[in-house]
Structures are given as C-alpha cells and as structure tokens.
N, C-alpha and C positions, 0 to 999 in steps of 0.2 A: 082285609089288609093286615099285614104283619107289622108289629112294632119293631123298633130298633133292638129291643131286648131279645126278640125272637131270632135275630140274625146271628149266624155263627161264621167267624172268619178263621180259616186255618192256613198258615203259611207253609209252603212246600219249597224249600230252598234247593236250587240247582237241578230240579227236575221239571220236565214239561208236563202240562196237563194231559189227561187222557185225550186221545184223538176225538172222542165223541163229545167232549165238554166244550160248550160255547165260551169263547173269549170275548169278554165285554169291554175290556180296556187294556191299554198299554201305557204305563206311567213310568217316568224316569227320575232317578236321583242324578241330577246333573251337577257336575263339579267344576268350579272355576279353578284358576291356577293357584289359589290360596286355600283350597280344600273346603270351600264353602259350597253348599247346595242351594239351588234356586227353588223357591216356593212362590206361589202367586196367590193373590187375594181376589176372590170372586164373590162380591157381596160381603157378608160377614165371615165367610168361611175361607180357610186357606187350603190349598191343594198342591199336589205335585203336578208338574207339566205332563201332559199326555192326553190320550183320549181314545175314542172308539175306532177300532179297525174298520176300514172301508175296503170294499172289493177291489178298488182301483189302486190301493196302496202297494200291493206286491209284496207283502210280508210285514212282520211286526216291527222290524227295524225301521222300515219306511213309514209306518204309522207313527212311531215315536219322532222321527225326523220332521215329518209334516206337522204334527201336533205341537211340538215345542217351538217351531217357527211361528205358528199361528198364535199360540197363547202367550209366550214370553219372549218372542223374537230373539232366539239364540240359534246358533249353528253348533252342531255336535259332531264328535268323531269317536271312534273306538267303543261303540255300545257293547255292553256286556250283559248277558241275560243273568238275572239273579234267581228267578223262580216265579212262582205264582201264588196268589192268594185265592183260596177256594172260598166261595161265598155260598152259604146255605140259608135259604129262606123258606118258611112254610109255604107249600103249594107251588114252588118254583124249582125246576131242575137246578142242581148246583152249577155254578159257572165260575170261570177263572178270570182273574185280574192279573195280568203279567206285570212284572217289575224288572226294570233294567237300570244300569248305571252307565253314564257316559261322561266324556270330557267336553267342556264348552270350549270352542275355538274362537267364537266371535259373538259379541253382543251387537245386535242390530238396532236401528231406530225403532222406537215404540210405534205400534200400529194397533188399530182395533182388531180384536178377535173376530174372525169372519162369522163365527157361530152366534156371538152375543152382541157384537158391535161396540163392546167396551174395551178400553185399554186397562188391563189388569195391573194392579200394583205388583211389582216384581221385587222379591227380596232375596238377597244372598246372605246365608247365615250358617252357623254350625249345624251339624247333623242333630245335635241335642236340641237346639232351638227350633229346628224344623219339626222335630217330633212334638214339641210342646205346642207349636202353632197348629199343626195338623190335628192333634188330639184324636187319633184314629184307633187307639188301643194297642193291646199287646202284640198282635200280629205285625203291626207296623214297626215296633221296636226291633223285631228280628230282621225285617227287611232292611231297615236302616243300618243295622250292624253289618249285614252282608255287603251293603253298598260302601260303607266306611272301610271295610276290609279290602275291597277291590281298589278303592281310591288310594289307600295306603300302600298296598303291596304292588299293584300294577302300575300306578302312576306316580308313586312316591309323594303323595300329597299329604299335608298335615290335616288331620280331621279332629283335632282336639277342641277344647272348649274356649281357648283364648282367641279364637277368630273374631275379628271385628265385623259386625253385620253391616250390610249396605242395602238401602232400599232405593229403587228408582221406578 
C-alpha cells in the first residue's frame, strides 16, 4: 500500500485527459450569487461536491449535476470544464479527477446523501477559505484560481476575501 507521501497530483488546466486514462471523479467549484463556493463536511474532512461517474449518467456534466444534488442539494447551470488533476500512485495506472465550475441556481431542502445516509454540513465561503478547509495541496490552488477566474470573468461574481461565510 502506498502512503500519501507517495502520491503525486498534477493539474492540467483547460485540457482533457488522454482517452485511455480512467476518470475517477468529477468535482465542482459551485458559486452562489455572492461569489462564494460550496464545500461540505463528511466526517472530519471537507470536500468539493461531486463524485464518481456512473455509466447511466450520460457524461461528466450529468455526473456533476447528479452528485451535487445528492451531496449538497443544489441545482446548477452553466457548468464550465476547468481541467483535470492527474493522480499518480505507485502500482496503479495514473487516473484523472475532473474539475468544473458552475453557478448555483437553487438551494434545495437538506436531505441525506443516498451513498452515506448522512446530511452533510454545507458551507458557502470564499475560494481562499475553501482552500484552507480542503487542505488538498498545491494542485488545488491552481484549480481554485481557474474557478475564480471563470466566476469573475464569465459570471461577473466577486471572488475576494471579504465574503461572509454561511453554513447550513
């Protein structure tokens, strides 16, 4: 078994993974009208909403739409592909973790995640605070910067540090 130190993460902005590379997850930086992103708490760890592609999804956007509804009960529009994180572990073929950004159109009533049966803590916060909560390392910083650029340029959202966080 490899340790976390043996794992290498490489961010590839704006390009698709090679066709032969397995895609293990599709996660999203989801922005509300105030430029805050949604993260959620699963046990002691924080994560971005998203999950594993399923054959019935019909594509990566559909995976993101399904997963964010299940995990954090939000509806999204205008998903934008940011790139992928390549994961290299000893003894395992490298695989891809896709990252997208999207606008939140609606917050739904809280429900248990069908995979875990838990209602996750859902937090809306600045991109910088999300990075601190995630604590996923350098590759995540580049992803978050790409997401913030999209939010600012495409949706004209503020993504600065003066945003007030909200947890529900």
